[in-house]
LODREN-929687 format. One record per residue: residue in one letter; y, z, x of N, C-alpha, C, O in turn. Coordinates in nm, 3 decimals, always signed. Layout:
// LODREN-929687
   rest   n.north      n.up    n.east   ca.north     ca.up   ca.east   c.north      c.up    c.east   o.north      o.up    o.east
      A         Y         Z         X          Y         Z         X         Y         Z         X         Y         Z         X
...
//
This chain:
// LODREN-929687
   rest   n.north      n.up    n.east   ca.north     ca.up   ca.east   c.north      c.up    c.east   o.north      o.up    o.east
      M    +3.163    +2.392    +0.634     +3.139    +2.269    +0.695    +3.062    +2.260    +0.825    +3.028    +2.150    +0.866
      L    +3.026    +2.392    +0.904     +2.955    +2.400    +1.033    +2.848    +2.414    +0.939    +2.789    +2.306    +0.942
      M    +2.792    +2.489    +0.857     +2.652    +2.511    +0.815    +2.602    +2.370    +0.725    +2.488    +2.360    +0.679
      M    +2.712    +2.263    +0.709     +2.692    +2.146    +0.656    +2.621    +2.066    +0.747    +2.520    +1.999    +0.725
      R    +2.687    +2.080    +0.857     +2.607    +1.984    +1.015    +2.500    +2.054    +1.038    +2.389    +2.001    +1.040
      L    +2.514    +2.158    +1.054     +2.361    +2.255    +1.118    +2.286    +2.201    +0.998    +2.203    +2.118    +1.034
      L    +2.288    +2.217    +0.891     +2.171    +2.166    +0.754    +2.147    +2.037    +0.792    +2.028    +2.007    +0.809
      R    +2.240    +1.943    +0.812     +2.203    +1.774    +0.882    +2.116    +1.774    +0.964    +2.012    +1.707    +0.965
      L    +2.162    +1.865    +1.050     +2.099    +1.845    +1.224    +1.950    +1.867    +1.186    +1.869    +1.783    +1.226
      Q    +1.897    +2.001    +1.093     +1.774    +2.040    +1.091    +1.726    +1.922    +1.014    +1.616    +1.876    +1.048
      L    +1.778    +1.875    +0.934     +1.689    +1.782    +0.847    +1.672    +1.632    +0.931    +1.568    +1.570    +0.912
      Q    +1.751    +1.590    +1.000     +1.772    +1.514    +1.098    +1.643    +1.499    +1.219    +1.587    +1.397    +1.259
      M    +1.625    +1.640    +1.255     +1.525    +1.717    +1.367    +1.398    +1.674    +1.268    +1.315    +1.598    +1.318
      M    +1.380    +1.710    +1.158     +1.251    +1.738    +1.081    +1.222    +1.607    +1.066    +1.105    +1.590    +1.097
      G    +1.289    +1.478    +1.023     +1.260    +1.353    +1.005    +1.193    +1.294    +1.116    +1.082    +1.239    +1.112
      A    +1.272    +1.308    +1.220     +1.241    +1.267    +1.363    +1.101    +1.302    +1.404    +1.026    +1.224    +1.462
      F    +1.066    +1.447    +1.366     +0.942    +1.501    +1.424    +0.853    +1.406    +1.328    +0.793    +1.315    +1.384
      A    +0.841    +1.417    +1.205     +0.713    +1.369    +1.073    +0.759    +1.207    +1.146    +0.661    +1.145    +1.186
      E    +0.851    +1.159    +1.161     +0.818    +0.988    +1.200    +0.741    +0.997    +1.325    +0.636    +0.937    +1.305
      F    +0.745    +1.046    +1.449     +0.663    +1.080    +1.560    +0.511    +1.143    +1.528    +0.415    +1.114    +1.599
      E    +0.502    +1.214    +1.435     +0.386    +1.250    +1.411    +0.323    +1.145    +1.303    +0.202    +1.165    +1.315
      R    +0.338    +1.065    +1.225     +0.313    +0.965    +1.145    +0.276    +0.850    +1.225    +0.182    +0.784    +1.181
      N    +0.342    +0.804    +1.355     +0.338    +0.732    +1.491    +0.188    +0.762    +1.534    +0.085    +0.698    +1.509
      I    +0.206    +0.871    +1.601     +0.052    +0.958    +1.626    -0.071    +0.919    +1.560    -0.172    +0.874    +1.613
      I    -0.048    +0.942    +1.436     -0.133    +0.913    +1.311    -0.215    +0.787    +1.316    -0.337    +0.772    +1.328
      R    -0.128    +0.709    +1.305     -0.125    +0.528    +1.302    -0.191    +0.513    +1.434    -0.308    +0.476    +1.430
      Q    -0.142    +0.533    +1.542     -0.206    +0.464    +1.651    -0.383    +0.538    +1.695    -0.469    +0.474    +1.756
      R    -0.398    +0.675    +1.645     -0.535    +0.717    +1.645    -0.618    +0.627    +1.541    -0.721    +0.570    +1.576
      Q    -0.572    +0.619    +1.423     -0.622    +0.509    +1.306    -0.665    +0.373    +1.388    -0.785    +0.348    +1.398
      A    -0.565    +0.284    +1.448     -0.603    +0.203    +1.499    -0.697    +0.230    +1.629    -0.793    +0.156    +1.608
      E    -0.712    +0.272    +1.707     -0.783    +0.353    +1.798    -0.921    +0.360    +1.716    -1.005    +0.279    +1.755
      G    -0.952    +0.424    +1.633     -1.087    +0.458    +1.559    -1.105    +0.325    +1.513    -1.198    +0.274    +1.577
      I    -1.054    +0.244    +1.426     -1.088    +0.108    +1.349    -1.157    +0.026    +1.498    -1.259    -0.041    +1.507
      A    -1.093    +0.050    +1.566     -1.139    -0.094    +1.694    -1.270    -0.028    +1.777    -1.359    -0.093    +1.831
      R    -1.257    +0.116    +1.772     -1.427    +0.142    +1.803    -1.521    +0.131    +1.718    -1.634    +0.090    +1.742
      A    -1.468    +0.176    +1.592     -1.607    +0.098    +1.478    -1.626    -0.025    +1.477    -1.741    -0.062    +1.455
      K    -1.521    -0.126    +1.501     -1.529    -0.266    +1.513    -1.663    -0.303    +1.610    -1.763    -0.373    +1.593
      D    -1.610    -0.216    +1.724     -1.706    -0.253    +1.859    -1.837    -0.220    +1.837    -1.930    -0.294    +1.872
      R    -1.857    -0.084    +1.766     -1.993    -0.079    +1.711    -2.063    -0.139    +1.628    -2.185    -0.130    +1.615
      G    -2.002    -0.191    +1.578     -2.029    -0.321    +1.444    -2.033    -0.255    +1.299    -2.070    -0.325    +1.204
      V    -1.994    -0.121    +1.279     -1.985    -0.041    +1.181    -1.868    -0.118    +1.073    -1.879    -0.147    +0.954
      Y    -1.762    -0.133    +1.164     -1.637    -0.162    +1.044    -1.611    -0.314    +1.061    -1.549    -0.367    +1.153
      K    -1.683    -0.387    +0.934     -1.715    -0.528    +0.936    -1.604    -0.608    +0.794    -1.588    -0.730    +0.781
      G    -1.541    -0.500    +0.704     -1.444    -0.544    +0.615    -1.579    -0.569    +0.486    -1.699    -0.539    +0.489
      R    -1.496    -0.633    +0.382     -1.555    -0.632    +0.272    -1.655    -0.762    +0.282    -1.638    -0.858    +0.356
      K    -1.760    -0.743    +0.193     -1.851    -0.880    +0.206    -1.785    -0.963    +0.106    -1.710    -0.927    +0.016
      K    -1.832    -1.103    +0.142     -1.789    -1.194    +0.039    -1.862    -1.203    -0.073    -1.978    -1.172    -0.100
      T    -1.742    -1.270    -0.157     -1.796    -1.241    -0.309    -1.810    -1.389    -0.377    -1.865    -1.407    -0.486
      I    -1.754    -1.487    -0.303     -1.760    -1.616    -0.383    -1.862    -1.689    -0.234    -1.886    -1.634    -0.126
      D    -1.894    -1.795    -0.271     -1.998    -1.915    -0.246    -1.891    -2.019    -0.174    -1.853    -2.106    -0.253
      D    -1.825    -2.029    -0.025     -1.759    -2.121    +0.014    -1.784    -2.233    +0.016    -1.691    -2.314    +0.025
      N    -1.928    -2.280    +0.007     -1.996    -2.434    -0.002    -2.008    -2.460    -0.139    -2.027    -2.577    -0.174
      R    -1.999    -2.375    -0.219     -1.994    -2.405    -0.404    -1.849    -2.508    -0.419    -1.832    -2.622    -0.461
      I    -1.761    -2.406    -0.365     -1.575    -2.436    -0.378    -1.586    -2.587    -0.303    -1.537    -2.684    -0.360
      R    -1.646    -2.600    -0.184     -1.627    -2.746    -0.127    -1.705    -2.835    -0.201    -1.655    -2.944    -0.227
      K    -1.811    -2.812    -0.237     -1.891    -2.917    -0.336    -1.807    -2.974    -0.441    -1.803    -3.093    -0.473
      M    -1.721    -2.850    -0.507     -1.720    -2.849    -0.656    -1.576    -2.968    -0.592    -1.560    -3.064    -0.667
      K    -1.513    -2.966    -0.507     -1.411    -3.010    -0.482    -1.408    -3.158    -0.456    -1.316    -3.231    -0.492
      A    -1.549    -3.207    -0.369     -1.604    -3.316    -0.349    -1.629    -3.385    -0.473    -1.593    -3.498    -0.506
      E    -1.695    -3.304    -0.536     -1.740    -3.370    -0.724    -1.586    -3.429    -0.782    -1.571    -3.512    -0.872
      G    -1.505    -3.378    -0.723     -1.383    -3.445    -0.823    -1.280    -3.326    -0.892    -1.175    -3.350    -0.950
      H    -1.334    -3.205    -0.870     -1.273    -3.105    -0.978    -1.174    -3.061    -0.924    -1.189    -3.019    -0.809
      S    -1.040    -3.055    -0.984     -0.926    -3.004    -0.947    -0.904    -2.864    -0.906    -0.950    -2.792    -0.994
      V    -0.848    -2.788    -0.800     -0.853    -2.679    -0.745    -0.806    -2.579    -0.887    -0.858    -2.467    -0.878
      T    -0.727    -2.595    -1.004     -0.717    -2.529    -1.083    -0.862    -2.478    -1.175    -0.873    -2.364    -1.221
      E    -0.943    -2.563    -1.187     -1.045    -2.587    -1.247    -1.164    -2.504    -1.165    -1.248    -2.438    -1.227
      I    -1.163    -2.513    -1.015     -1.279    -2.453    -0.973    -1.190    -2.334    -0.938    -1.268    -2.263    -0.875
      A    -1.077    -2.274    -0.941     -1.017    -2.125    -0.972    -1.096    -2.068    -1.073    -1.157    -1.962    -1.056
      E    -1.098    -2.150    -1.209     -1.114    -2.077    -1.337    -1.265    -2.085    -1.344    -1.315    -1.993    -1.408
      L    -1.360    -2.184    -1.286     -1.480    -2.187    -1.278    -1.573    -2.042    -1.232    -1.649    -1.962    -1.287
      V    -1.515    -2.066    -1.094     -1.546    -1.943    -1.007    -1.491    -1.795    -1.015    -1.540    -1.689    -0.977
      G    -1.403    -1.818    -1.062     -1.349    -1.682    -1.123    -1.278    -1.625    -0.989    -1.306    -1.521    -0.931
      V    -1.184    -1.716    -0.957     -1.083    -1.659    -0.824    -0.932    -1.724    -0.864    -0.898    -1.797    -0.957
      S    -0.856    -1.662    -0.748     -0.728    -1.754    -0.755    -0.748    -1.866    -0.735    -0.861    -1.915    -0.722
      R    -0.579    -1.965    -0.725     -0.624    -2.061    -0.670    -0.566    -2.064    -0.521    -0.575    -2.167    -0.454
      M    -0.515    -1.963    -0.478     -0.504    -1.949    -0.357    -0.603    -1.943    -0.259    -0.605    -1.973    -0.139
      T    -0.702    -1.888    -0.353     -0.841    -1.800    -0.261    -0.906    -1.955    -0.236    -0.966    -1.972    -0.130
      V    -0.895    -2.079    -0.341     -0.942    -2.209    -0.324    -0.903    -2.283    -0.211    -0.976    -2.333    -0.126
      Y    -0.747    -2.286    -0.221     -0.659    -2.357    -0.122    -0.711    -2.276    +0.006    -0.706    -2.349    +0.104
      R    -0.758    -2.150    +0.035     -0.774    -2.094    +0.156    -0.913    -2.159    +0.209    -0.919    -2.208    +0.322
      T    -1.032    -2.158    +0.115     -1.157    -2.178    +0.180    -1.150    -2.328    +0.188    -1.229    -2.386    +0.262
      L    -1.063    -2.395    +0.117     -1.085    -2.561    +0.155    -0.990    -2.579    +0.254    -0.990    -2.700    +0.279
      G    -0.890    -2.505    +0.341     -0.778    -2.534    +0.440    -0.866    -2.518    +0.543    -0.827    -2.531    +0.660
//
């Protein structure tokens, strides 16, 4: 019985250290991303769709579903662009 409790204690301690280490890694990663953004290196993904084309198609009377199919994106992307 005592051995089981000691084993459980050891596993809980290992889990606590792993969680602590993971939090440190996340913090360092966030700091690195922030520094990269400040330098202008981390800009994210380039746009693949033309927002003006979507707006123009909507003004011409196309439905959101039609626009999504013609442009090759999801309806949610069209809604996000128009919103």
